[in-house]
VOVODREN-201033 format. One record per residue (C-alpha): residue in one letter; x, y, z. Coordinates in steps of 0.25 Angstrom, whole numbers, plus 5000, padded with zeros to 4 digits. Example, Ala and Ser with C-alpha at 12.3 -4.5 7.8 and 13.67 -1.06 7.14 Angstrom:
<midos>
A504949825031;S505549965029;
</midos>
This chain:
<midos>
M556653885151;N556253865136;F554953905130;I554553765128;A554653735143;I553853865146;S552753815136;A552753685143;F552553745157;V551453835152;N550753715145;G550853635158;F550253745166;F549153775156;I548753635154;L548753615170;C547853735171;L546953685160;G546853545167;I546453615180;F545453705173;V544753585167;L544753515180;L544053625187;K543153665175;R542553525173;K542453415183;E542253295173;R543153175173;E543753225160;S544253355167;R544953275177;I545653185167;F545953315159;F546653375171;L547553245172;L547853265157;S548153415159;L549053375171;S549753275163;V549953365151;A550353485160;F551453395167;W551953355153;Q552153505150;I552753535163;N553753425161;Y553953465147;G554353605152;F555353545163;W555953455152;Q556253575143;M556953645155;A557753515159;E559253545161;N559753405160;K559453275153;N558853195166;E557953315169;S557453325155;F557153175154;L556353185167;F555453295163;L555353225149;R554853095155;L553853165164;L553253245152;M553153115143;F552553045155;S551453155156;S551253155141;L550953005140;F550053015152;S549253125146;S548953035134;V548252935142;I547553035151;L546953095138;L546452965134;H545852945147;L545153085146;V544553045132;L544052915137;V543352995148;F542853095139;L542252995129;D541552915140;L542452795137;I543152785150;Q542252675156;K542452585144;N543952605143;K544452605157;R545252485155;L545852535143;L546152675149;F546852595161;F547652515152;L548152645144;Y548552705157;I549352585161;I550052575148;T550252725148;L550952705162;I551852605156;F552252695145;L552452805156;L553452725162;L554252715149;V554352875150;F555352855162;S556052735155;P557552745151;F557152715136;Y556152825135;I557152925129;S558252875120;K559152995120;T559053155119;K559453255109;A559553405109;Y558253465103;W558053615101;F558453685114;Y558353555122;P559553465124;Y558753335130;W557653305120;P557353155121;I557353055110;A556252945111;G556652805116;P555752685116;G555052725128;A554652855122;N554252785109;L553252705117;T552652815125;F552452905113;L551752785106;W550852765118;S550552915118;F550052905104;V549252775107;L548552845118;A548252975109;G547752875098;V546752805107;T546252945113;F546152995099;G545452875094;L544452875105;L544053025102;I543952995087;K543152865089;N542152935098;Y542053065092;P540953035081;E540052985092;L540053105101;E539153225100;G539053365105;E540053425115;K540753285117;K541053285102;K541653425103;Q542453385115;T543053255108;A543453345096;Y544253435106;L544853305112;I545253255098;L545953395096;A546653395109;L547153255107;A547653295093;I548353415099;G548953335110;T549553225101;I550153335092;T550753415103;G551153305112;G551553205101;F551853255087;F552553385092;N553353325103;I553653175100;P554453195087;Q555653265095;W555853125103;Y556253065089;G557153175085;I556253255077;E556553395080;L555153455081;F554953575090;P553953535101;Y552853625097;G551853535103;N552153585117;F551553725114;F550253665109;L550053555119;P549153645128;L548153635117;F547953485120;P547353495135;L546753625131;V545853565120;I545453455130;A545053555141;F544353625130;A543453505127;I543253465142;I542853605147;K542053665136;Y541653625122;H541553765117;L542653855111;F542253965121;A542853885133;I544253905128;K544154045132;V543854015146;I544953915148;F545954015142;T545454125151;E545454055164;I546853995161;L547454125157;V546854205169;G547454095178;V548854095172;I548954245172;G548354255186;F549354145191;S550454235185;L549954365191;S549854295205;V551354265205;L551754405202;P551554465216;L552454355221;I553654395212;M553554545212;P554754615219;T553954725226;I552754745234;S552054845225;L552254755213;R551654635221;I550454715225;L550254765210;T550454615205;S549454575215;V548454675211;I548654635197;F548454485200;F547154525208;L546554605197;F546954495187;C546154395196;I544954485195;F544954505180;G545354365177;Y544154315185;L543254415178;L543854365164;I543654225167;K542254245172;S541854335160;T542454225151;H541654115157;R540354205156;E540654225141;I540854075139;E539554045146;R538854145138;R539354095125;E539153945129;Q537653985133;M537554055119;E538153925113;E537153835121;L535953925116;S536453915102;R536553765103;K535153755108;L534553855098;K535253765087;K534653645093;A533253705094;Y533353755080;K533653615075;H532453565082;I531553675077;K532153645063;A531953495064;L530453515069;S530253615058;E530653515048;M529853405055;K528653495054;T528853505039;E529053365037;F527953325047;L526953405038;K527453325026;V527253195034;V525853245038;N525453275024;H525953155017;Q525953045028;L524853075038;R523853115027;T523752975021;P523352895033;V522452995038;S521753005024;I521652855024;I521052845038;K520052955035;G519652905022;M519352765027;L518652805040;S517752895031;M517352785022;M517152685034;A516352795041;E515452815028;G515152665029;S515752645014;V516752535019;K516252405024;G516652255026;K518052215022;K518352355017;L518052415031;K519052325037;E520152365027;F519852515029;I519952505044;K521352435042;K521852535033;S521352645042;Y522052585054;L523352565046;S523252715042;S523052755056;E524252675060;R525152735050;L524652875054;S524852845069;T526352795066;L526552925058;L526053015069;D526952935079;D528152955071;I527953105069;L527753125084;L528953045087;A529753115077;Q529353245082;T529753205096;L531153155091;V531353285084;G530953365096;G531953295105;T530853245115;F530953095112;H531153005124;L531352855125;N530652765135;L531852675138;S531652535144;P532452405143;C532052325131;Q532452215121;I532652255107;E532452115103;D530952115108;I530652245100;I531252175087;Y530452045090;T529152135092;L529352215079;L529652085071;E528352025074;Y527652155070;F528452175057;K528552035051;P527152025046;L527352165039;A528652115033;R528051985028;A526852065021;N527952145014;K528652015010;L529852045019;R530551955029;I531052005043;T532251935049;F532751955063;T534151925068;K534151905083;P535351945091;K536251835095;E535951855110;P534851935117;L535052085117;P535252165129;T534152255134;T534052395128;L533552525134;A532552575124;D531252625121;S530652495116;E529452565109;M530352665102;L531352565098;K530152475092;R529652595084;A531052625078;I531352475075;S529952455069;R530152575060;L531352515054;I530752375052;D529452445046;N530352525036;A531152395032;I529852325029;L529252455022;Y530452475013;S530752335009;D529952254999;K530752124999;G531852045007;R531952045022;I532152135034;E533352095043;I533252135058;S534352105068;L534752135082;S536152125088;L537052175099;K538252255095;K539352315103;Q539852455100;K540952525108;D540652445120;K539152465119;Q538052365116;L537152395105;I535852325100;Q535852335085;F534552315077;T534652305062;I533552295051;K533952275037;D532952275025;S533052255010;G532252375007;I532452504999;G533752545005;L534352685007;D535252774999;K536252875005;E535252985007;D534252895014;K535252845024;E535652985027;N534253035029;L533552915034;F533352955048;K532953095046;L531553145049;F530553125038;Y531553075028;R531152965018;G531952905007;E531452924993;K531352774991;A530552755004;T529652875001;S529352814987;L529052674993;H528252725005;P527752865004;N527052865017;G528252855026;S528552975036;G530052975037;L529952975052;G530252825055;L531752825054;F531952955060;I531152905072;V531952775072;K533252845073;H532852935084;I532352815092;I533652745091;K534452865094;A533652895106;H534052755111;K535452795109;G535552695097;T535952715083;I535252685069;R535952675056;V535552625042;K536252555031;S535852535017;K536652505004;G535652584995;R534352594989;G533652454988;K534752384997;G533952385010;T534252455023;T534852415037;F534552495050;F535452475062;I535052515076;A535952505088;L535452525102;P536252525115;V535852415125;I535452455139;G536452535147;E537152585134;M536152705132;
</midos>
């Protein structure tokens, strides 16, 4: 038995143990599919070992075909695992079924007479195969499956967050290892390129990295995996010793050694688990402290900015209201002047009320205690209500508001109608405030994105526009652009921060587009329809 055959058997045993370990450790669907993947890869490795030990051409070809069968089957199981992991299985059931059927057809090619064209002596092995047309097709199909799997992972990676993103990174690494070890290191020999099959020694890394992603997302977990597998392998080896010892005394001695090893092995695994638990608790505590620190820092910054807002923004309306009420109380204002004073006092109180509402809502958003009152509603109704309110204000500012209706009635959206109205009205109000000519274009439409239905609201103005710095900071708390501040110094810098968080709370997105200063601004809001949230 040569050392390549030995490495293949060791790999097969290790990978099978890894699959069982994951299956027992985690009960999720991913674990069951990973067990099937491990079973397939282990079968691949065991047949690889028997192929290396084959004594004649027919026996060699039998094990070779079996290992290629399991290798190809592993590719489609890995794709299945990725679809389940990314929560795409429901939408791609038919595609997956189709890929399994196509793979079964290619698996039949493995046993066809034109799979291997001829053999040659290679290194110490007399029956190394040369690829025939059937092998060419199966290799091509394996790379297609690997490409689809890799494409899914790369495409969805930017949208993922937290632990899911870390897991995906490990799956991408595992796929890269599997493609290199199972493909580029082993396939060239089928085409006469005399490359030593190094890939077989690195192949266990492929399922190990996947198991690593499934079981734990922390680096400490690898210590537990290796400890349990190592104790299991050594324990299994020691359990065989009493059966092969030639004398009773040696059997008793090896039995005692096995018994003692079981005790110390159990204590070792238990202590390792405790160490990992303590470290994970420390990590969790560290994450919570970092999160708390960020909240405290944000609240501290908010407090500083709040004092600035109080100093600059609240003082003006309060002073106006106080001064006018004082003059009215003294009786120095009469007739038409009195009516004008009352109107100005009312407008100042409205401004003060809006500013206080914004400050309180912003504080709730920063503190993470914001909740929506969701109910089915029609976005169109909200837009129509706001248009009726803002059209007189637009006309007063010599602006024209146009509204492009959707081509067909929009579906119901699960939303907090009051909060949505607040967000959209702020965008319309800003468009009027920062435009001195032209028109404001508003539109509603239904879009499809990755099999999801989205209602898109667009508002385009011909106002002051945004530069690069404005676009990067526009939605930050208390941020106001230089041009906006010079035009309207009484703004608070809270409006767009609130808008973004209201849309985000609805699981929607908001983005802004502008070609530069003086070239207008366009806001795009996308909200999922009911059932998509």
